[in-house]
C-alpha positions, 0 to 999 in steps of 0.5 A: 500500500505504501509502495503504491502511494510512493509511486503516484505522480503529484497532480499539477495545477493548470492556470486559465491562461494556459488552457487551449481555449484561452490561447485560441481566444488570445490568438484571435484577439491579436489577429483582430487587433492587427487587422484593425490596426492595418485598416486604420493605418492604410484606410483612415490614418492617411486621410482627413474626411468629412460629410459636411461638403457640397457642390458649389458654383458661381451663381448669376442673377439676371435683372434689368440694370436700367429701366424695367418694362413689360416682358414680351418673350422668355427663352429657356426653361429651368435646366436649359444650357445656355451660351454666352450672349444668349437672350433669355428675356426680352422686354418691350422695345417700343419706347427705347426703339423710338428714343433711338430713332429720334437720337439717330435723326438728331445726330444726323442733323447736327452732323450736317450742321457741323459740316455746313458750319465748317464750310462756311468758316472756310468761306469766311461767311460765318464765325468760329463761334457758330462752328463751336456751337454746331460742334458742341451740339453734335457731340451732345447728339452723339452722347444721346445716341449712345445712351439710347443704344444702351437703353435699347440693349438693356431690354434684352437680358443676355447670359454673361456666361456659358451655364445652366438655367436653374430658376426662371422667374420671368413670365411673358406679360409681367412687369419687371422692375429695375434690379428684379431677378428674372433668371438665375444661372450657374456656371456648371463648367467651373463647379467646385466643392465647398467643405468644412473641416474640423479645426482639430484636423485642419492643420494637416490639410494643405493646398495642393493635396489630392481629394477623393469625392463621393457624391450622394446621388452617385459617382466618384470625383477627384480633385485637389485642395485649392484654398483654405479660408482664414476664418471659421465658418461660424463667422459667416453665420447670419446671426453669429453666436454671442457669449457675452452672457457668460453661458459658454459651451465649447464647440469644435469650429469648422474651417471652410476649404475649397476643392478644385475638381479635375477637368472634365468632371463637372458636367452632371453635377447640381449646385448644393448636392451633398458629397463626402470628401477624403483629403490625403494628408499623409 
């Protein structure tokens, strides 16, 4: 009996971290951690991203700069692509046309009077003072003619850019007042992306860095940072926040940046579209 007890092996205690299951869990955890580190290093670390971004374009609002008038014709509807110089709205021309005809007649009459005075001065049958008066009258007539031509020209509202009509407010028969917007255009061929980057990340963003852009409507674009504004977006708010009352909550500010698109990508964009951007900073 004693001899059998003496030959028994002592029982060893195995810790939990030494078990096969614990080793497997540790291996899986380490693999997941390494995978996550790799994804962060190659997918997120090199970029500064934001979804606070949208498509921006130059907006042109056409309105009569001189006297207003009744609209007699409207060319183009919303979505129409126009070229430089296309007539989009025509106002009643009858009054300005009559003034132009009168100015032309007066200019022709004063020109003849000036020439006649020049001939009479050469023949010494009139005075130089009469010639000066005729010359002054002709110059005044020329000025009136140019003004009449301008007034007639202003009854045609022409597109100053090649772009797209996004809002057509003019309707034939309505009265258009001076300065009242008739048509709104956008320069779609020179669109850009306006984005706001958190101030905690803006230090890494530099002009010239490449940008990947995902349009919410669908599609991917590419561009580069072209401008970083020297003020926070909150400074351009209609009603800026006032902390004079002492109730202050720190909010991370956003710095506006402008992203220039690579050539040939602007054609199908719409002003105000939401996009997501990723700026490659490393």
